[in-house]
C-alpha positions as CSV (number, residue, x, y, z in Angstrom):
1,M,14.8,6.1,-17.4
2,P,14.8,5.8,-13.1
3,D,14.0,2.7,-11.5
4,I,10.9,1.3,-11.0
5,V,10.1,1.3,-7.5
6,D,6.6,-0.8,-6.7
7,A,5.1,0.6,-3.5
8,H,3.0,-2.9,-2.4
9,I,3.9,-6.4,-2.9
10,H,3.6,-9.4,-0.1
11,V,5.9,-11.8,0.4
12,W,5.9,-15.1,2.7
13,S,8.5,-18.1,3.1
14,P,8.0,-21.6,2.3
15,D,10.6,-21.9,5.3
16,H,8.0,-22.4,7.9
17,D,10.9,-23.4,10.3
18,R,12.7,-20.1,10.2
19,Y,9.3,-18.0,9.6
20,P,6.8,-20.0,11.4
21,L,2.9,-18.7,10.6
22,A,1.2,-17.0,13.6
23,P,-1.3,-19.1,15.7
24,G,-4.1,-19.9,14.7
25,F,-2.9,-20.1,10.6
26,T,-2.2,-23.0,8.7
27,T,-0.8,-23.5,5.4
28,N,-4.5,-24.0,4.1
29,D,-4.6,-20.1,4.8
30,L,-1.5,-19.3,2.1
31,W,-2.8,-18.0,-1.4
32,H,0.2,-19.8,-2.8
33,P,2.7,-22.2,-1.0
34,S,5.2,-19.5,-1.1
35,F,6.0,-15.9,-2.7
36,T,9.0,-14.4,-2.1
37,P,11.0,-11.4,-3.9
38,D,12.7,-13.9,-6.3
39,D,9.1,-14.3,-8.0
40,H,8.7,-10.9,-8.5
41,F,12.0,-10.7,-10.1
42,A,11.1,-13.5,-12.5
43,Y,8.6,-11.2,-14.4
44,S,9.5,-7.6,-12.7
45,R,13.1,-7.2,-14.0
46,L,11.9,-7.6,-17.7
47,V,11.9,-3.5,-17.0
48,G,15.2,-3.2,-15.4
49,R,16.0,-2.5,-11.5
50,V,13.0,-2.8,-9.1
51,R,13.0,-1.5,-5.8
52,I,9.9,-3.0,-3.7
53,N,8.1,-1.8,-0.6
54,L,7.3,-5.4,1.2
55,V,3.5,-5.2,3.4
56,Q,3.8,-7.7,5.8
57,M,1.7,-10.3,5.6
58,T,-1.4,-11.2,8.1
59,W,-0.7,-14.8,8.4
60,Y,2.8,-13.7,10.0
61,G,1.1,-11.7,12.6
62,L,3.0,-9.1,14.5
63,D,6.3,-11.3,13.3
64,H,8.0,-9.2,10.8
65,S,11.3,-11.8,11.0
66,Y,10.7,-12.6,6.9
67,I,10.7,-9.0,5.7
68,I,13.1,-7.3,8.1
69,D,15.7,-10.3,7.1
70,L,14.9,-9.2,3.5
71,I,15.5,-5.4,4.2
72,A,18.5,-6.3,5.9
73,S,20.1,-8.4,3.0
74,D,19.5,-5.3,0.5
75,P,18.3,-2.3,2.0
76,A,19.0,-0.2,-1.4
77,T,16.4,-2.8,-3.1
78,F,13.6,-3.0,0.2
79,V,11.8,-1.6,2.4
80,G,9.0,-2.3,4.8
81,T,5.1,-1.8,5.8
82,G,4.3,-3.4,8.9
83,I,1.5,-4.0,11.4
84,V,1.5,-2.6,15.0
85,P,-1.5,-3.6,17.5
86,A,-4.0,-1.0,18.2
87,I,-7.2,-2.5,19.2
88,S,-8.0,-5.0,21.3
89,D,-10.0,-6.2,24.6
90,V,-6.7,-6.3,26.6
91,S,-4.0,-3.7,27.3
92,L,-1.6,-3.3,24.5
93,A,1.9,-1.9,24.4
94,D,2.3,1.6,23.0
95,P,2.0,1.4,19.2
96,G,3.8,4.3,18.6
97,E,6.8,2.9,20.4
98,Q,6.7,-0.2,18.5
99,M,6.3,1.8,15.4
100,K,9.7,3.4,16.3
101,A,11.4,-0.1,16.9
102,L,10.2,-1.5,13.4
103,A,11.4,1.8,11.5
104,E,15.3,1.1,12.9
105,H,14.5,-2.2,10.7
106,G,13.6,-0.3,7.3
107,I,9.7,-0.3,7.9
108,Y,8.3,3.0,7.2
109,A,4.8,2.7,7.0
110,F,2.2,1.0,9.2
111,R,-1.0,-1.0,7.8
112,V,-4.5,0.2,9.5
113,R,-7.6,-1.9,7.9
114,G,-10.5,0.4,7.7
115,R,-13.9,-0.1,8.9
116,G,-15.0,-1.2,5.0
117,A,-12.1,-4.0,5.0
118,Q,-12.8,-5.7,8.4
119,P,-17.0,-5.4,8.3
120,Q,-17.5,-8.1,10.9
121,W,-16.5,-5.8,13.5
122,G,-19.7,-3.5,13.2
123,Q,-17.6,-0.5,13.9
124,S,-19.3,2.7,13.5
125,D,-18.2,5.5,11.5
126,R,-16.3,6.7,14.6
127,W,-13.8,4.1,14.0
128,L,-11.1,6.0,14.2
129,D,-11.7,7.7,17.2
130,Q,-9.5,5.3,19.3
131,E,-6.6,6.2,21.9
132,S,-4.4,3.9,20.4
133,Y,-5.0,4.9,16.6
134,E,-4.3,8.7,18.0
135,R,-1.0,7.2,19.0
136,M,-0.3,6.1,15.8
137,F,-1.1,9.1,14.1
138,A,1.3,11.0,16.7
139,T,4.1,9.1,16.4
140,G,3.7,8.9,12.4
141,G,3.8,12.9,12.3
142,D,6.3,12.9,14.5
143,E,8.8,10.2,13.4
144,N,7.8,10.8,9.5
145,L,6.0,7.6,9.5
146,A,3.0,6.4,7.4
147,I,-0.2,5.0,8.4
148,S,-1.2,2.8,5.3
149,F,-4.7,2.3,5.1
150,L,-6.2,-0.9,3.6
151,T,-10.2,0.6,3.3
152,G,-12.9,1.2,1.3
153,P,-14.4,4.6,-0.1
154,A,-17.0,4.6,2.8
155,D,-14.2,5.1,5.3
156,L,-12.3,8.3,3.8
157,P,-14.5,10.5,5.7
158,S,-12.9,9.3,8.8
159,I,-9.6,9.4,7.8
160,D,-10.4,12.6,6.4
161,R,-11.7,14.2,9.7
162,T,-8.1,12.4,11.6
163,C,-5.8,13.9,8.7
164,E,-7.2,17.3,9.7
165,R,-6.3,16.8,13.3
166,F,-3.1,15.4,12.5
167,P,-1.9,17.4,9.4
168,D,2.4,16.4,9.8
169,T,1.3,12.3,9.3
170,P,2.1,10.8,6.4
171,V,-0.9,8.8,5.1
172,I,-1.0,6.3,2.1
173,L,-4.1,5.1,1.1
174,D,-3.7,1.4,-0.9
175,H,-5.7,0.6,-3.4
176,V,-6.9,3.9,-4.8
177,G,-8.7,4.0,-1.5
178,G,-10.7,1.5,-2.3
179,V,-12.4,2.9,-5.4
180,H,-12.4,0.8,-8.8
181,I,-14.4,0.3,-11.6
182,R,-16.8,-2.3,-11.8
183,D,-19.4,-3.0,-14.5
184,S,-18.2,-0.1,-16.5
185,A,-19.6,2.4,-13.9
186,F,-17.8,5.2,-13.4
187,P,-17.4,5.7,-9.3
188,E,-17.9,9.4,-9.4
189,E,-18.9,10.1,-5.8
190,Q,-16.5,8.0,-4.7
191,L,-13.8,9.8,-6.5
192,K,-15.3,13.0,-5.3
193,T,-14.8,12.0,-1.7
194,L,-11.4,10.5,-2.4
195,C,-10.2,13.3,-3.8
196,R,-11.5,15.6,-1.2
197,L,-8.4,14.3,0.7
198,A,-5.9,15.8,-1.4
199,R,-6.4,19.0,0.3
200,H,-4.3,17.2,3.2
201,P,-0.8,18.0,1.5
202,R,0.8,14.7,3.4
203,V,-2.1,12.3,2.0
204,M,-0.6,9.8,-0.6
205,V,-2.5,7.4,-2.9
206,K,-1.0,3.9,-4.4
207,L,-2.6,3.6,-7.8
208,G,-3.2,-0.1,-8.6
209,P,-3.2,-2.7,-8.7
210,V,-4.6,-2.2,-12.5
211,H,-5.2,-5.7,-13.0
212,G,-7.4,-5.7,-9.9
213,I,-9.7,-2.4,-10.1
214,G,-11.3,-2.5,-13.3
215,D,-11.9,-5.3,-15.9
216,G,-8.6,-6.9,-15.7
217,M,-7.6,-6.9,-19.1
218,A,-4.4,-5.9,-20.4
219,P,-3.5,-2.6,-21.7
220,F,-6.2,-1.8,-18.6
221,H,-7.1,1.4,-20.1
222,D,-10.6,1.9,-19.1
223,L,-8.5,2.9,-15.8
224,L,-7.2,5.7,-17.5
225,P,-10.0,8.4,-16.5
226,M,-10.0,7.3,-13.0
227,I,-6.1,7.4,-13.2
228,Q,-6.0,11.1,-14.5
229,R,-8.7,12.4,-11.9
230,V,-6.5,11.2,-9.1
231,V,-3.1,12.8,-10.1
232,D,-4.9,15.8,-11.0
233,A,-6.4,15.9,-7.5
234,F,-3.0,15.0,-5.8
235,G,-0.4,15.7,-8.0
236,P,2.2,13.0,-9.6
237,D,4.3,13.4,-6.5
238,R,1.9,12.3,-4.1
239,C,0.8,9.1,-6.3
240,M,2.8,5.7,-6.6
241,W,2.2,2.7,-8.6
242,E,1.7,-0.5,-7.1
243,S,1.7,-3.8,-8.5
244,D,0.2,-5.5,-5.4
245,S,2.0,-8.6,-6.5
246,G,1.5,-11.5,-4.2
247,G,-2.1,-10.4,-3.4
248,P,-5.2,-12.2,-3.6
249,I,-6.1,-10.9,-7.0
250,E,-3.5,-12.4,-9.3
251,M,-2.7,-11.0,-12.6
252,K,-3.5,-13.4,-15.6
253,D,-0.3,-13.4,-17.1
254,P,2.3,-11.6,-14.9
255,M,5.0,-11.6,-18.0
256,R,2.8,-9.2,-19.6
257,D,0.6,-7.6,-17.1
258,F,3.5,-6.4,-15.0
259,V,4.6,-4.5,-17.8
260,A,1.4,-3.2,-19.5
261,S,0.5,-1.8,-15.9
262,I,4.0,0.4,-16.1
263,D,3.2,1.4,-19.5
264,L,-0.6,2.4,-18.9
265,I,1.4,4.9,-16.4
266,R,4.3,5.5,-19.3
267,N,2.0,6.4,-22.1
268,A,-0.6,8.5,-21.0
269,D,-1.4,11.4,-22.8
270,F,-2.2,13.2,-19.8
271,L,1.3,12.5,-18.0
272,S,4.7,14.3,-18.9
273,A,7.5,12.4,-19.0
274,S,8.2,13.6,-15.4
275,D,4.5,12.6,-14.1
276,A,5.4,9.6,-14.9
277,D,8.4,9.0,-13.4
278,W,7.1,10.7,-9.7
279,I,4.3,8.1,-10.1
280,L,6.6,4.9,-11.1
281,C,9.5,6.0,-9.0
282,G,9.9,9.5,-7.3
283,T,6.9,9.2,-5.0
284,A,7.5,6.2,-3.2
285,S,11.7,6.6,-3.4
286,A,11.0,10.0,-1.6
287,F,9.3,8.1,1.4
288,F,10.6,4.9,1.4
289,F,14.0,5.3,0.4
290,D,15.5,8.8,0.2
291,R,15.0,9.6,4.0
């Protein structure tokens, strides 16, 4: 059995002297006093070796010191997803140049919050039509660096249009592109919108967190029809599993739920053993580690 690659976790340190919070944030903003890789390993190592994509926490702002230090300590285990400034009312440095600089430290994806993730901005449905986002996409295509979207289904058409213009740019849709099941309603139209992006060969989808996108009850079988639709559209080699450990929606019992979320993929009757290996390891490994 290959290693597991957890394509999405959040970490932050209890050492605020070495890794201070960004201005404007206090410890009251933290979901927990800390969440470190050791906290993740306490339950994830039940399944053996796990490699991890560390997603930069908002309350560190643009200071990536914590995840950079973790990556430097064990680049065979850790890679990162970072944040670069793109939109502001003042002049900003070229986000593409910042992407390249952070890639030198093992950060190979860069998170963009879609309009659906920040409705307070009141953006139009052309929210991606900005020079700075175009620079990010252009750099991503040139340097094999991904734009990783935290978004909702309503934003997917805009992402679709941008992928048309930048076909060489890797794009990752976090958390199944914001598609989820609520009140047992199957998200048919949202899934159709998501699956239309499969025609772009460089778009990948993170499957998870399974404890947060359905009824939240292990063994999470309510998600199987949705996962099947996504895998059928994108192929297992463009789907990657994520736990979103350290994220805002907590697992009810991490020792149980982490393993159950992997078993959901391993035991799905519509996936071959090879398919499951791609989702649980191969896709994320190919992009983040095997560069």
